[in-house]
C-alpha positions as CSV (number, residue, x, y, z in Angstrom):
1,M,44.1,29.5,-77.4
2,L,44.6,28.7,-74.1
3,E,48.5,26.1,-74.8
4,L,49.5,23.3,-73.2
5,T,52.3,23.6,-71.6
6,Y,52.8,22.9,-67.6
7,K,53.1,27.1,-67.4
8,R,49.8,28.0,-68.5
9,I,48.7,25.0,-66.5
10,L,49.9,27.1,-63.1
11,I,49.4,30.4,-64.2
12,I,45.7,29.0,-65.1
13,A,45.7,26.9,-61.5
14,L,47.9,29.4,-59.1
15,P,45.6,32.4,-58.6
16,L,43.4,29.8,-58.0
17,M,44.8,28.0,-56.0
18,F,45.5,31.5,-53.7
19,G,42.2,32.2,-53.9
20,T,41.4,28.0,-52.4
21,F,44.3,29.4,-49.8
22,V,43.1,32.6,-49.0
23,Q,39.6,31.2,-48.2
24,S,41.1,28.0,-46.5
25,V,42.0,31.3,-43.9
26,I,38.8,32.3,-43.7
27,I,37.4,28.9,-42.5
28,I,39.9,27.9,-40.1
29,T,40.1,31.3,-38.8
30,D,36.6,31.1,-38.2
31,G,37.1,27.9,-36.7
32,A,39.8,29.4,-34.4
33,F,37.8,32.4,-33.4
34,V,34.4,30.2,-32.5
35,S,36.2,27.0,-30.9
36,E,37.5,29.7,-28.2
37,L,34.0,30.2,-27.5
38,G,33.3,26.3,-26.8
39,N,32.2,23.0,-27.9
40,T,29.4,23.7,-28.2
41,A,29.6,27.1,-30.7
42,Y,32.4,25.3,-32.5
43,N,30.4,22.2,-33.6
44,A,27.0,24.2,-33.9
45,V,29.0,26.7,-36.7
46,G,30.3,23.3,-38.1
47,N,27.2,21.7,-38.7
48,G,25.3,25.3,-39.6
49,G,28.3,25.9,-42.6
50,I,28.2,22.5,-43.6
51,M,24.3,22.8,-43.9
52,Y,24.4,26.2,-45.6
53,V,27.3,25.0,-47.6
54,A,24.9,22.5,-49.0
55,M,22.8,25.2,-50.3
56,F,25.3,27.2,-51.7
57,M,26.0,23.7,-54.2
58,L,22.9,24.5,-55.9
59,C,24.4,28.4,-56.8
60,R,27.8,26.4,-57.4
61,G,26.1,24.1,-60.0
62,I,24.5,27.1,-62.1
63,A,28.3,28.6,-61.9
64,D,30.1,25.5,-62.9
65,G,28.4,25.5,-65.4
66,T,29.0,28.5,-66.6
67,Q,31.8,28.0,-66.7
68,I,32.4,25.0,-69.1
69,T,29.9,27.2,-71.3
70,V,31.7,29.9,-71.4
71,A,35.1,28.0,-72.0
72,K,33.4,26.0,-74.8
73,K,31.9,29.4,-76.4
74,Y,35.9,31.1,-75.9
75,G,36.9,27.9,-77.7
76,E,35.2,28.4,-80.5
77,E,35.6,32.0,-80.7
78,K,32.0,32.9,-79.9
79,N,33.0,35.8,-77.8
80,S,30.0,38.5,-78.4
81,E,27.7,35.8,-77.0
82,I,29.8,35.2,-73.8
83,G,28.7,37.9,-72.1
84,Q,25.0,37.0,-72.5
85,V,25.6,33.5,-71.6
86,L,27.2,35.2,-67.5
87,F,24.1,37.5,-67.1
88,N,21.0,35.1,-67.6
89,A,22.9,33.0,-65.6
90,Q,23.3,35.5,-62.6
91,V,19.8,36.3,-63.7
92,I,19.4,32.5,-62.8
93,Q,21.7,33.0,-60.3
94,V,18.8,36.0,-58.3
95,F,15.6,34.0,-58.3
96,L,17.6,30.5,-56.4
97,G,19.1,32.7,-54.2
98,I,15.5,34.2,-53.2
99,L,14.6,30.4,-53.5
100,L,17.1,29.1,-50.9
101,F,16.8,32.2,-48.0
102,I,13.6,31.6,-48.0
103,L,13.7,27.5,-47.5
104,L,16.9,28.4,-44.6
105,L,15.6,31.7,-43.3
106,F,12.2,29.7,-42.5
107,G,12.6,25.6,-42.2
108,A,16.5,25.7,-40.3
109,S,15.0,25.6,-36.9
110,Q,12.7,22.5,-38.0
111,I,15.3,20.8,-39.7
112,T,17.9,21.0,-36.7
113,A,15.7,20.4,-34.3
114,V,15.2,16.7,-36.2
115,I,18.7,16.0,-36.9
116,S,20.3,16.9,-33.6
117,K,20.8,14.9,-30.7
118,S,21.4,17.9,-29.0
119,P,18.6,20.3,-28.5
120,E,21.5,22.9,-27.2
121,I,23.4,22.2,-30.6
122,A,20.2,22.6,-32.8
123,N,19.5,25.8,-30.8
124,A,22.8,26.7,-32.5
125,M,23.3,25.9,-35.1
126,S,19.6,27.0,-36.0
127,E,20.2,31.3,-34.5
128,F,23.7,29.7,-37.1
129,I,22.2,29.7,-39.7
130,L,19.8,32.3,-39.3
131,Y,22.1,35.1,-40.1
132,R,24.7,33.4,-42.4
133,S,21.4,33.0,-45.0
134,W,21.1,36.9,-45.7
135,G,24.3,35.9,-48.0
136,I,23.2,33.5,-49.8
137,I,22.1,35.9,-52.6
138,F,25.5,37.3,-53.5
139,A,27.8,34.6,-52.7
140,G,25.4,33.0,-55.6
141,L,25.6,36.0,-58.0
142,Q,29.7,36.7,-56.9
143,V,30.7,32.3,-57.5
144,T,28.9,33.1,-60.9
145,L,31.1,36.1,-61.5
146,V,34.3,34.0,-60.6
147,S,33.7,31.3,-63.1
148,F,33.4,33.8,-66.1
149,F,36.8,34.7,-64.8
150,I,38.2,30.8,-64.7
151,G,36.0,29.8,-68.4
152,L,38.0,32.6,-69.6
153,G,41.5,31.5,-68.2
154,K,41.6,35.1,-66.6
155,T,42.1,33.7,-63.4
156,R,44.4,36.9,-61.7
157,I,41.2,38.9,-60.8
158,I,40.5,36.2,-58.8
159,I,43.1,36.4,-56.5
160,A,42.7,41.0,-55.5
161,S,39.3,39.3,-54.8
162,T,39.3,36.8,-52.4
163,L,41.8,39.1,-50.7
164,I,39.5,41.7,-50.2
165,M,37.0,38.3,-48.7
166,A,39.6,37.8,-46.8
167,L,40.2,40.9,-45.3
168,T,36.8,42.0,-44.7
169,N,35.2,38.3,-42.7
170,I,38.2,38.1,-40.5
171,V,38.3,42.2,-39.5
172,L,34.5,41.6,-38.7
173,D,35.0,38.0,-37.6
174,Y,37.7,39.8,-34.4
175,G,35.1,42.8,-34.2
176,L,31.7,40.7,-34.4
177,I,32.2,37.7,-32.2
178,F,34.5,39.6,-28.9
179,G,33.0,43.3,-29.7
180,H,36.0,44.6,-31.5
181,L,36.9,47.4,-33.2
182,G,34.1,49.5,-31.8
183,L,31.6,46.1,-33.0
184,P,28.5,44.9,-31.0
185,E,29.7,41.7,-30.0
186,L,27.5,39.1,-31.4
187,G,29.7,35.9,-30.3
188,M,29.1,32.7,-32.6
189,K,26.0,35.1,-35.1
190,G,29.4,37.4,-35.6
191,A,30.6,34.3,-37.7
192,A,28.0,34.4,-40.3
193,V,27.2,38.1,-40.0
194,A,31.2,38.8,-41.1
195,S,30.7,36.1,-44.3
196,S,27.3,37.4,-45.7
197,I,28.9,40.9,-45.6
198,A,32.4,40.0,-47.2
199,E,30.4,38.0,-49.6
200,L,28.5,41.1,-50.9
201,I,31.0,43.2,-50.9
202,T,33.2,41.0,-53.2
203,F,30.1,40.4,-55.5
204,F,30.5,44.1,-56.0
205,F,34.1,44.5,-56.7
206,L,33.7,41.8,-59.5
207,L,30.9,43.1,-60.8
208,I,32.7,46.6,-61.3
209,Y,35.5,45.3,-62.7
210,A,33.9,42.7,-64.7
211,L,31.7,45.7,-66.3
212,K,34.6,49.0,-66.7
213,H,37.5,46.6,-67.7
214,K,38.7,47.3,-71.2
215,S,39.6,43.8,-71.7
216,L,36.3,42.2,-71.2
217,E,34.5,44.7,-73.5
218,K,34.4,42.4,-76.8
219,F,32.4,40.4,-74.3
220,A,30.0,42.5,-74.6
221,Y,28.6,41.8,-71.3
222,S,26.1,44.0,-69.9
223,L,22.9,44.4,-67.0
224,K,20.8,46.0,-69.9
225,Q,20.5,43.0,-72.4
226,K,17.4,41.3,-72.2
227,V,16.6,37.7,-70.7
228,N,17.5,34.5,-72.9
229,K,14.4,32.1,-72.2
230,Q,16.4,29.4,-74.3
231,Q,19.5,30.4,-72.9
232,I,18.8,30.1,-69.1
233,K,16.8,26.9,-70.5
234,D,19.7,25.1,-71.9
235,L,22.7,26.3,-69.3
236,F,20.4,25.0,-66.4
237,I,19.4,21.7,-68.3
238,L,23.8,21.5,-68.2
239,S,23.7,23.1,-64.6
240,L,21.3,20.7,-63.0
241,P,23.3,17.5,-62.3
242,L,25.5,19.5,-61.6
243,M,23.9,21.1,-58.5
244,G,22.2,18.1,-57.8
245,Q,26.4,16.8,-57.1
246,G,26.7,19.6,-55.4
247,L,23.8,19.0,-53.4
248,V,24.4,15.3,-53.1
249,S,27.6,15.3,-52.2
250,L,27.7,18.3,-49.5
251,S,24.8,16.2,-47.5
252,T,25.8,13.7,-47.7
253,W,28.6,15.2,-45.7
254,W,26.1,16.3,-43.3
255,V,25.0,13.5,-43.4
256,F,28.3,11.7,-41.4
257,F,28.7,14.7,-39.5
258,T,24.8,14.4,-38.3
259,M,25.9,10.1,-37.1
260,I,29.2,11.5,-35.4
261,E,27.5,14.0,-33.7
262,H,25.2,10.5,-32.2
263,L,28.8,9.3,-31.0
264,G,28.8,12.5,-28.6
265,P,30.1,15.8,-28.8
266,S,33.7,15.0,-28.4
267,Q,33.6,12.8,-31.4
268,L,31.8,15.9,-33.3
269,E,34.6,18.3,-32.3
270,I,37.4,15.7,-33.8
271,A,35.7,15.0,-36.9
272,H,35.3,19.2,-37.3
273,N,39.5,19.2,-36.6
274,I,40.0,16.5,-39.5
275,R,37.6,18.8,-41.6
276,Y,39.8,21.9,-41.4
277,M,42.4,20.2,-42.4
278,Y,40.6,19.5,-45.5
279,F,40.8,23.0,-46.0
280,I,44.5,22.6,-46.4
281,A,44.7,19.9,-48.9
282,F,41.6,21.5,-51.0
283,I,44.1,24.7,-52.6
284,P,45.8,22.8,-55.1
285,I,43.5,20.3,-55.7
286,F,40.1,22.5,-56.2
287,G,42.8,24.6,-58.5
288,Y,43.5,21.9,-60.8
289,A,40.3,20.7,-60.4
290,A,38.9,24.3,-61.9
291,A,41.7,24.3,-64.9
292,T,40.7,21.1,-65.7
293,R,36.9,21.6,-66.3
294,T,38.3,24.8,-68.4
295,Y,41.2,23.1,-70.6
296,V,38.5,20.3,-71.4
297,S,35.8,22.7,-72.2
298,N,37.9,24.6,-74.3
299,L,39.3,22.0,-76.3
300,V,36.5,20.7,-77.0
301,G,35.0,24.1,-78.0
302,R,38.0,24.0,-80.6
303,N,37.5,20.2,-81.8
304,E,40.5,18.9,-80.0
305,Q,39.5,16.6,-78.5
306,H,42.7,14.5,-79.0
307,L,44.6,16.7,-77.0
308,I,42.7,16.1,-73.6
309,P,44.4,12.7,-72.8
310,R,47.9,15.0,-72.9
311,I,46.6,17.7,-70.8
312,Q,44.8,15.5,-68.0
313,F,48.4,13.6,-67.7
314,K,50.2,17.4,-67.2
315,I,47.0,18.8,-64.4
316,M,47.6,15.0,-62.4
317,L,50.6,15.0,-62.5
318,L,51.4,18.8,-61.6
319,S,48.1,17.8,-58.2
320,I,50.0,15.3,-57.1
321,L,53.9,17.2,-56.7
322,S,51.6,19.9,-54.7
323,I,49.6,17.8,-52.5
324,I,53.0,16.4,-51.4
325,I,54.4,20.0,-50.9
326,L,51.5,21.4,-49.0
327,F,49.7,18.9,-47.7
328,H,53.3,16.6,-46.1
329,G,52.4,17.8,-42.9
330,S,48.9,15.4,-42.3
331,F,51.3,12.8,-41.7
332,L,54.3,13.9,-41.1
333,Y,53.6,16.2,-38.0
334,P,49.7,16.4,-37.7
335,E,49.7,17.1,-33.9
336,L,50.8,21.0,-34.5
337,L,48.2,21.0,-38.2
338,I,45.7,20.4,-35.5
339,Q,46.6,23.0,-33.3
340,I,46.0,25.9,-35.3
341,V,42.0,25.2,-35.4
342,E,41.2,23.4,-32.2
343,R,41.7,26.7,-29.6
344,N,39.2,25.2,-26.9
345,P,40.5,25.7,-23.5
346,D,38.5,23.1,-22.4
347,V,40.6,20.7,-25.0
348,T,41.2,17.0,-23.6
349,P,45.0,15.6,-24.6
350,E,43.4,12.8,-25.2
351,L,40.9,14.9,-27.7
352,L,44.4,16.2,-29.2
353,Q,45.8,13.4,-30.0
354,E,42.8,11.2,-31.6
355,S,42.6,14.5,-33.9
356,A,46.1,13.9,-34.9
357,D,45.4,10.1,-35.5
358,A,42.5,10.3,-37.3
359,L,44.1,13.3,-40.0
360,R,47.6,11.2,-40.2
361,F,44.9,8.2,-41.2
362,V,42.6,9.7,-43.5
363,S,45.8,11.3,-45.4
364,G,46.3,9.1,-48.1
365,S,42.8,9.6,-49.4
366,I,43.0,12.8,-50.0
367,F,46.7,11.9,-51.8
368,M,43.9,9.5,-54.1
369,F,41.6,12.4,-54.2
370,A,44.4,15.1,-55.5
371,L,45.1,12.4,-59.2
372,I,41.6,11.3,-58.9
373,I,39.7,15.2,-59.7
374,V,41.2,15.3,-62.7
375,P,39.4,12.2,-64.4
376,F,36.3,13.1,-62.6
377,H,35.7,16.8,-63.6
378,S,36.6,15.6,-66.7
379,V,33.7,14.0,-67.3
380,S,31.5,17.0,-66.4
381,A,33.6,19.1,-68.9
382,L,32.8,17.0,-71.8
383,G,29.2,18.3,-71.1
384,K,27.4,14.6,-70.1
385,T,27.5,16.9,-66.7
386,A,24.1,14.1,-66.4
387,H,27.1,11.1,-66.2
388,S,29.2,12.9,-63.6
389,F,25.6,13.2,-61.3
390,G,25.1,9.6,-61.9
391,I,29.3,8.8,-61.5
392,E,28.9,10.7,-58.4
393,V,25.4,9.2,-56.8
394,I,27.0,5.7,-56.8
395,S,30.2,6.6,-55.2
396,I,28.1,8.6,-52.3
397,A,25.4,5.6,-51.6
398,I,28.0,3.1,-51.5
399,Y,29.6,5.7,-49.3
400,L,26.7,5.9,-46.9
401,M,26.5,2.4,-46.8
402,A,30.0,2.5,-45.0
403,C,29.3,5.2,-43.0
404,Y,26.1,3.7,-41.4
405,F,27.7,0.6,-40.6
406,F,31.0,1.7,-39.4
407,I,29.5,4.3,-37.1
408,E,26.1,3.4,-36.6
409,K,26.0,-0.2,-36.1
410,W,29.4,-1.2,-35.7
411,N,30.6,1.9,-34.0
412,W,34.3,1.9,-34.9
413,D,36.7,4.1,-33.1
414,M,37.0,7.9,-34.7
415,V,40.2,6.8,-36.2
416,S,38.9,4.0,-38.1
417,V,35.3,5.9,-39.2
418,W,37.6,7.6,-41.8
419,W,38.0,4.5,-44.0
420,V,34.4,5.9,-45.4
421,E,36.5,8.9,-47.6
422,Y,39.3,5.7,-49.0
423,I,35.8,4.1,-50.4
424,Y,34.3,7.6,-51.2
425,F,37.6,8.4,-53.6
426,G,38.1,5.3,-54.7
427,C,34.7,4.5,-56.1
428,L,35.0,8.1,-57.6
429,G,38.3,7.3,-59.4
430,F,37.2,3.9,-60.5
431,L,34.4,5.2,-62.3
432,S,34.9,8.1,-63.8
433,F,38.9,6.0,-65.2
434,L,36.1,3.6,-66.3
435,Y,33.5,5.8,-67.9
436,L,36.7,7.9,-69.6
437,L,38.8,4.7,-71.3
438,F,35.4,2.9,-72.4
439,Y,32.3,5.6,-72.9
440,A,33.8,8.1,-73.7
441,R,36.5,6.4,-76.0
442,T,33.6,4.9,-77.4
443,K,31.5,7.7,-78.5
444,G,34.3,10.1,-79.6
445,L,34.2,12.3,-77.2
446,I,37.6,11.8,-76.2
447,K,40.9,10.0,-77.9
448,F,43.5,8.9,-76.3
449,S,47.2,10.2,-77.6
450,A,50.5,9.3,-75.8
451,P,51.6,12.2,-73.1
452,E,54.5,14.4,-73.7
């Protein structure tokens, strides 16, 4: 049984934060390495990476549905059913991964040619995605295993797996991008190959641990289980809104960066500088988001919904304190943070300064997100994934309208454009709070009690 204490929240969230931290190091290191190849490669890998991740969010939706189901069954003490949930989730991931691989392999060049104003960036994006697509099947399987461990509150193994991924990715980046360590020089394609290999190795590490570790025997996980069509159907129905939510969310970010690319390569470079800095902020935020899903789903399984507001308050408090500690540099010394990732030898002082100004301006929206992430993920953790998807769609529709007017119609400068983040997070938070205060409370999904 999960204890509702600050210490226990941190025990669950800190390994996830560490995992996000290492993944952020990977992403920022990728950006720093590729930026040395010039503006075109930097922007192509940035936009191509967003396109890949948008497709990957379909796999992530299945993984989030797995986490919610595992946490609920763990709360209900139905341990023997949990291994079957994981197995059937992996079956879904294999078929989904194959479909996405085919789509990326044969459709990427057509998509990039249509959306990109620059033929050079479009061709480079297509080439990057061609190599990156080979890892998507194992990426889906790997993130499902991670969600299995998070759902059980057993997050320490994620530290080891993330370290393996990080070290593999960084070493292969260094070797394959520049032709060091006796490896072929592939340029920006090396970043794609390195990430795919790192995901493959990490998947096998987690798979062996899940199959062999004695503490997990009670969950009856095995590769010899039979496919349960009903369970696949239930898991898919639960996960489908989360898949759509992730796809829409990341696709929207992709649309935003495509609009920025129409303004010119320098503006796109500034936008990607901010994007890489976001991954620092995501370190605590993603950790507490996963902790929220685990706790709320577990409390639903225990039929103790009256404790949900108490745990929400504690997670929100920890979240805002963590983001202040970790991300205060975005406001106090953004110039230093920008220079971590921006290694383009041809970069101008004006571009660096505008990147720093934009980071300082947008930092307030990140502090908003640190609070909003708890009520938003509580909605899906209640099992109401379709409702959380609805909240996401409404928020994104308003966000896209703002993007269109700010960028395409009014041609705002690269600092003011980031008002779109305040609009998006504000809508997401307002609708999530509204849902929990009125609809969920009225339906008895959640009960309010004073925080301790």
